N, C-alpha and C positions, 0 to 999 in steps of 0.2 A: 742478782743480774740475772734478767727475764729474758730469753733467746727467743723471738719469734719468727718465723720463717716464712717465705712468700709462696705465691702459688707453684703448686706442682714441687713444693719443698719438702723437707724433713727436717727433723733435728740434726741429720749428718751436716748439714747445711754449714753449721758453727763448728765441727768439731776441731777444725785448727783453733780457734780463740780457747778453746779449753785450757791448753796448758800454760796459755800466759795469762791468764785471769784467774784460775782454781784456788791459789793460794791465795788470794785478796778476797776473793766474792763466793758464795753459795751462787753457784751456778743453777739456774731453772731454766730446763727444755721441756717443750711437749709440742705434738702434731696438732695441727688444727682440727677440729671436727671434719672427715671428708679428707684428711690428708693422711699420706702416710698409716700407718697402722691404727688411726684412730676411727672409731665407729661414728655414725652421725644419722639423724634424722632430716630429712628436706624437709623447707628448704634451710638452707644455711645463709646468715646475714652477717653482716659487719656489727651490727649493736651486739646478736648474739656471741659473738667471738671477743668482743670488749667486755661483758658481761662474765664471759670464761676467765677471761684475764683475772678480774676481780675477784670471781671465785676462787680460784687458783690463789691469789695474793693471801685472801681474808683468810684462807683454811689452816692458814702457815699460824704457828704459835710464834715466830720471828715479827717484831714490828719494825725491823728496819726498813727505811724508803727506798724504796727498788731503783735500781738504773736499769732502765728498759731498752733492749736492743733491736730493732725490726728491721727487717729487710722486705722490702718492698712491701705484698701486703701486710706482714707483720709492723712495717712502719706506720701504717695508717692505723693499725689497733693502737700502737702505743701514744701515738698522736692523741687520739680520741681519748683513751684510758689518761692521760696527761693533763688535757682540758678539762675532765670532769674529777680527778683527783690530785690535789695539788701538793701531796707529799713525795711526790716523784722526784727521786733526786737528778738526775740526769737523762738525755733522750741521746740515742747512739740511730741514728736514721739512716741506712744502708738503701741506694738505689730508690729512695722515698715514693710512694706513691700517693696519688689526689684523687678525688671523684671523678669520676665521667660519665654519670649517670644522664647526664642531660647534655651530651654529646652522642647523637645519634650514629654517629661512623663506628664508634667506640664500642658502643653496645653492641651493633649488630657486628663487629669483630669478635666480641666476647662470646656473646649467644653463639656464634657459628664457631668458636673454638671448642665451647662445651660440646655443642651437636657433633662435631668430629669426633670427640675423646668417648661419644659414648658408642662410637663405632667400633672402638677399641683404643687404648692406652698409646698401641704401636702408629695408631694416625697420627699423634701428633707428638711423636715423642724425637723423630729426628727434627720437625720444624725447631720446637723447642730448644735442641741444643745450639742450633744454628743462631737461632735469636738472642739467645742469653750468652754464650760464651764468644769470648773474642777471638779474631781469628790467629790472632798471636799466643794464646793461651794454649796448656799443654792437652796431650791425649789423655792424660790422668785427670785432669779436671772434667772434661766432658764425661770419661767413664763414671765419675763420681755424679754428675747431673745424670746424665742416663739411668743409674740405678735408683735416684730419688723419684725420677717421673716414671719407672716402671714400676715402684712400689705402691703408685695410686692405682686406686679404684677408676674405672671410668664416670662411674656415677659421682664419685667425690668431688672427683677434678670437676666436671660438667658444674655440679651443685656450686662448687668455689667461684667459676668463671661467672655464674647467674648471681652469685652473690656480690660480686666485685662491680656490676653494673646495673644493680637491681636500683630503684628508686628510695630504698632505705638506706642506701650508699649514700650519704653525702659527707663533706668535710667538715671538721670538727671546728668548734669555735678556736682557732689557732691565737688568737689574744687572748685566752686564758690561759694558756700554757706559761707559766713561768719559769721552770726550770733551764740550766742551762743547757746546749743541742748541739751536735755535730750532725752535719748533713755529708754524706760519704757517696760521689759522685765517680762513677766510670767515665775513664775519658775515650771509652768505646762502648757506651752501654746507649744502645738504641731504643730501650725502654723506657726507660727514667733516666733521661740526658741533664748533662749539668745545669741548662735553663731552668729544670724544675724545682733543682736545690736552691738556684740563687733565688728561686720566686719565695719558696717559702721561708728561706731566710728571713726576707723580710715581713712575713706573715705571722709567723711565730713570736709571740710575746708582744705582739702588736708593734714589732720593731724597736722594743726595748729589753728581751733578755739577751743573755748573753750567746747568741746562736754563728757558728762557723760553716761552711763550707770548705770542705778537703778532697782531693781529687787524688786518686790511684789510679794505678794501671789495669785494665781490666775492663770487662763486658758488664753484665747485670746478674753476674756471679761474684762480685768482689770480695768475698771472703775467702772464697776458694781459688780466686785468680791472682791477688796480688795479699795476702796475708799481712805480710809484713807493714804494707802500707796502709792497711786497716787497723790495726794493732797500733801504728802512729797517731792515726787521727782518732781514734779512741782515747789514747791517754791524754791528746790534747784537751776534752771535755772533763776526763776524771782529775786530771789535776787542780782542777776548779773547785772539787768536791771537799 
C-alpha cells in the first residue's frame, strides 16, 4: 500500500492509517520532492512525480501489485500511474485533484500562492489551515497540519504550486484505469468538493470500472479529521481484492 500526500503535506498525513493496515500490507510512505524533508531540483512537475513513484515501485524486490492511496496532489499521481500501469490493484483517492492548467483563474491563484510562500512559509500557514481543516475539527488536527506546513521549505512549496498548475499537468487517460477505486470526499471540503468526486466516478474506467464515492465528515484533511470514516471507505474497495 503506497501512501502519497497532498500539497503542503508529509508522510505524517497518513499516520492514523498505519495501525489499521500495517498487519495486512507493507506500507510505503515518502515525501514528494520539494515537500517535507525531501530534496529537489526545480522545476518540479507532475510527470516527474509519476516517474518517481514508478522508480520506487520498480526498485522493490516484491512483485505484489500495489494499492495506491493518494490525497489531493497524491491522488493525481496515483491516477496517472494507474492509467499507465495496469497492475495496480486498487485506488483510494482522497479529496482527489484534477488538472486546472487550462483555467486562468486557478493558475493565477496557484502561482500567487507560490509567490507568497517564497516570502516565508509563515505567510501561507494560517490561511492553509483555515482552507484545509473544517470548523468542526479539533485543535489537534490543526496542530498536525500546522506542523506539516511548517516543515516545508518556501522554495519547495512554491515549486510544487507551480507544478500543479503547469502546462505539463494534464489529466490522465481516465478510461485506461481498470482497477477498482473509491473516491473519498469530505462533506466540508472546499478544495475538492463532492461534485469533483462524482465527476471522476463517471470518468474512471470509462464508466465501466468498479468505482464508488464515499463521504466522510471533514474538510480537506480527511484522514486526520475522520479517520474512522476513511478506514470504512477504504475497506469498501479492499474487500473487492
